[in-house]
C-alpha positions in Angstrom: 79.5 62.8 106.5 81.0 62.1 109.7 79.8 59.1 111.8 78.6 59.2 115.6 81.4 58.0 118.1 80.8 54.6 119.3 79.9 54.9 122.9 82.8 54.0 125.6 81.9 51.0 127.6 81.1 51.7 131.4 83.5 50.4 133.3 83.0 48.6 136.7 85.0 49.8 139.6 84.9 46.7 141.7 87.1 48.1 144.1 84.8 50.5 145.2 81.4 48.1 144.8 83.1 45.5 147.1 84.4 48.2 149.5 80.8 49.5 149.7 79.3 46.0 150.1 82.0 45.4 153.2 81.3 49.2 154.7 77.3 48.5 154.7 77.7 45.3 156.3 80.3 46.3 158.6 77.4 48.9 159.5 75.0 46.5 159.7 76.8 44.2 162.1 78.2 47.4 164.4 74.4 48.4 164.5 73.8 44.6 165.6 76.0 44.8 168.2 74.9 48.3 169.6 71.6 47.5 170.1 69.7 46.1 173.1 69.2 42.5 173.0 65.9 43.0 173.6 65.4 45.2 170.5 66.9 42.8 168.3 64.1 41.7 166.3 62.8 45.7 165.5 66.2 46.1 164.5 66.5 43.4 162.0 63.0 44.8 160.6 64.2 48.2 160.4 67.2 46.9 158.1 65.5 44.7 156.0 62.9 47.6 155.9 66.1 50.2 154.9 68.0 47.5 152.4 64.7 46.6 150.5 64.2 50.2 150.0 67.7 51.0 148.8 67.4 48.2 146.3 64.1 49.4 144.9 65.9 52.4 144.7 68.6 51.5 142.9 66.5 49.4 140.5 64.8 52.3 139.9 67.8 54.6 139.3 69.8 52.0 137.4 67.3 50.8 135.3 65.3 54.0 134.4 68.2 56.1 134.0 69.6 54.7 131.6 66.1 54.2 129.4 65.6 57.9 129.9 69.1 59.0 128.9 69.2 56.9 125.9 65.8 58.2 124.9 66.8 61.6 125.3 69.9 61.0 123.6 67.9 59.8 120.9 65.9 62.7 120.6 68.9 64.8 120.5 70.3 62.9 117.4 67.1 63.0 115.5 66.6 66.9 116.4 69.9 67.4 115.1 69.8 65.0 111.9 66.4 66.9 111.0 68.3 70.3 111.6 71.0 69.4 109.8 69.1 68.4 106.9 67.3 71.5 106.8 70.5 73.3 106.6 71.3 70.8 103.9 68.6 71.5 101.9 68.7 75.4 102.5 72.2 75.1 101.3 71.6 73.2 98.2 68.8 75.9 97.1 71.2 78.7 97.9 73.7 76.9 95.6 70.8 76.1 93.1 69.9 79.9 93.2 73.5 81.2 92.7 74.6 78.7 89.9 71.3 80.2 87.9 72.5 83.5 88.6 75.9 83.1 87.1 75.0 81.1 84.3 74.1 83.5 81.9 77.4 86.2 83.1 79.1 88.0 80.6 82.2 90.4 80.9 79.8 93.2 80.7 77.5 92.1 83.5 80.1 90.6 86.0 79.7 93.7 88.5 75.4 92.9 88.3 76.5 89.4 89.0 78.6 90.0 92.2 75.6 92.5 93.1 73.3 89.8 92.8 75.3 87.7 94.4 75.5 89.4 97.5 72.0 90.4 97.8 70.8 86.4 97.7 73.7 85.7 100.0 72.5 88.3 102.5 68.8 87.5 101.8 69.9 83.9 102.5 71.8 84.8 105.7 69.3 86.9 107.2 66.7 84.3 106.7 68.5 82.2 108.4 69.7 84.4 111.2 65.6 85.2 111.9 64.7 81.5 111.9 67.2 80.5 114.6 65.9 83.6 116.6 62.7 82.4 116.3 63.5 78.8 117.3 64.9 80.3 120.6 
């Protein structure tokens, strides 16, 4: 059975991180210099509101996104494991039926056994295809 690969570690690109902080601070400073002196308090209040909103959104996106993705990945993994187990059980059943069919094989009835094997295999394949069509 193959193991699931270990997830790669997320690498923080510190250059981009620091550049974004510096550009944000520069934009705030330019805004402070451009705004008239009488509107300074209003500008500061607007900047603080925008910073708060940004931090709130970043918190939601960063913290919740990871949980949502982890939950979705876990659900997909579980569904795959259940599907794989169901397929293994069906294949085991097919192997058992074919082995039972060939237990009583003789030189005289090899043709009959081949025909029955083909019938059983075709029936199995048709059932699997029909089930996969129904699931879609």
